[in-house]
C-alpha positions as CSV (number, residue, x, y, z in Angstrom):
1,Q,-88.6,69.2,145.7
2,V,-88.2,65.4,145.7
3,Q,-90.7,62.8,146.9
4,L,-89.8,59.3,147.9
5,V,-92.4,56.6,148.1
6,E,-91.7,53.1,149.5
7,S,-93.7,50.0,148.6
8,G,-93.4,46.3,149.0
9,G,-93.7,45.9,152.7
10,G,-95.9,43.3,154.4
11,L,-96.1,40.2,156.5
12,V,-93.7,37.3,155.8
13,Q,-92.7,34.2,157.7
14,A,-89.2,33.8,159.0
15,G,-86.9,32.5,156.3
16,G,-89.0,34.2,153.6
17,S,-88.2,37.0,151.2
18,L,-89.5,40.4,150.4
19,R,-88.5,43.2,148.0
20,L,-88.9,46.8,148.8
21,S,-89.0,49.6,146.3
22,C,-88.4,53.3,146.6
23,A,-89.6,55.5,143.8
24,A,-88.3,59.0,143.6
25,S,-90.1,61.8,141.8
26,G,-90.0,65.5,141.5
27,S,-87.1,67.9,140.8
28,I,-84.3,65.3,140.4
29,F,-81.4,66.9,138.5
30,S,-78.6,64.5,139.6
31,I,-78.2,60.9,140.7
32,R,-77.6,60.9,144.4
33,D,-76.6,58.4,147.1
34,M,-79.5,56.5,148.5
35,D,-80.1,54.5,151.7
36,W,-82.5,52.2,153.4
37,Y,-83.0,52.7,157.1
38,R,-85.2,50.8,159.5
39,Q,-86.7,51.5,162.9
40,A,-88.4,49.1,165.3
41,P,-90.7,50.2,168.1
42,G,-88.7,51.6,170.9
43,K,-85.4,51.3,169.1
44,Q,-83.1,53.7,167.3
45,R,-83.3,54.1,163.6
46,E,-80.5,52.3,161.9
47,L,-78.9,52.2,158.5
48,V,-79.6,49.0,156.7
49,A,-77.9,49.5,153.4
50,G,-76.6,52.3,151.2
51,I,-75.8,52.7,147.5
52,T,-73.9,55.6,146.0
53,A,-74.5,57.3,142.7
54,T,-71.8,55.2,141.1
55,G,-73.2,51.9,142.5
56,S,-71.0,51.2,145.5
57,T,-72.9,49.5,148.3
58,N,-72.6,49.0,152.0
59,Y,-74.6,47.0,154.5
60,A,-75.2,46.7,158.2
61,D,-73.4,43.6,159.6
62,S,-76.8,42.3,160.7
63,V,-78.1,42.0,157.1
64,K,-74.9,41.4,155.2
65,G,-75.3,38.3,153.0
66,R,-79.1,38.4,153.2
67,F,-80.1,41.8,151.8
68,T,-79.1,43.4,148.5
69,I,-79.6,47.0,147.6
70,S,-79.7,48.0,144.0
71,R,-80.9,50.9,141.8
72,D,-82.4,51.6,138.4
73,N,-81.5,55.2,137.6
74,A,-83.6,55.2,134.5
75,K,-86.6,54.5,136.7
76,N,-85.4,56.6,139.6
77,T,-86.0,53.6,141.8
78,V,-84.0,51.9,144.6
79,Y,-84.7,48.4,145.7
80,L,-84.0,46.3,148.8
81,Q,-84.1,42.6,148.2
82,M,-84.5,40.9,151.6
83,N,-83.9,37.2,151.9
84,S,-83.7,34.8,154.8
85,L,-85.8,37.2,156.9
86,K,-85.6,37.0,160.6
87,C,-88.0,38.2,163.3
88,E,-85.4,40.8,164.2
89,D,-85.9,42.4,160.8
90,T,-89.4,43.5,161.8
91,A,-89.4,47.3,161.5
92,V,-90.6,50.2,159.5
93,Y,-88.3,50.6,156.5
94,Y,-87.5,54.1,155.2
95,C,-86.0,55.2,152.0
96,H,-83.5,58.1,152.2
97,M,-81.8,60.4,149.7
98,R,-78.6,61.9,151.0
99,A,-78.0,65.6,151.0
100,I,-75.4,67.3,148.8
101,F,-73.6,70.6,149.5
102,R,-76.2,73.2,150.2
103,G,-78.9,70.8,149.3
104,N,-81.6,68.8,151.1
105,E,-82.0,65.3,152.3
106,Y,-85.3,63.5,151.7
107,W,-87.1,60.7,153.5
108,G,-90.0,58.5,152.5
109,R,-92.8,57.9,154.9
110,G,-91.9,54.3,155.4
111,T,-93.3,50.8,154.8
112,Q,-93.9,48.2,157.5
113,V,-92.1,44.9,157.3
114,T,-93.3,42.2,159.8
115,V,-91.6,38.9,160.0
116,S,-93.4,36.2,162.0
117,S,-91.8,33.1,163.6
């Protein structure tokens, strides 16, 4: 069993920065692909950024150039550095560990990010 715990959310003014962390613990026997998702009230959950076990990254067009996903495998931690934040970035941000063949996917409980104008 794997547990994912997000931290670093909070209130920030537009144009500001925030760094989210996702700490993984439990029965981790391999380095897996990880993602950050977000969901605003009344809206669909969307993929924000992803990082593979080998370090390849991808970003939603809406955050490209502003957000950076990274990982520290020694610490079993994934980060999301968010710069130039906009009001539209306001959402609950979730950490996600992708499933492997005949395995399970895992989700954190989320951390709130609120960007004020």
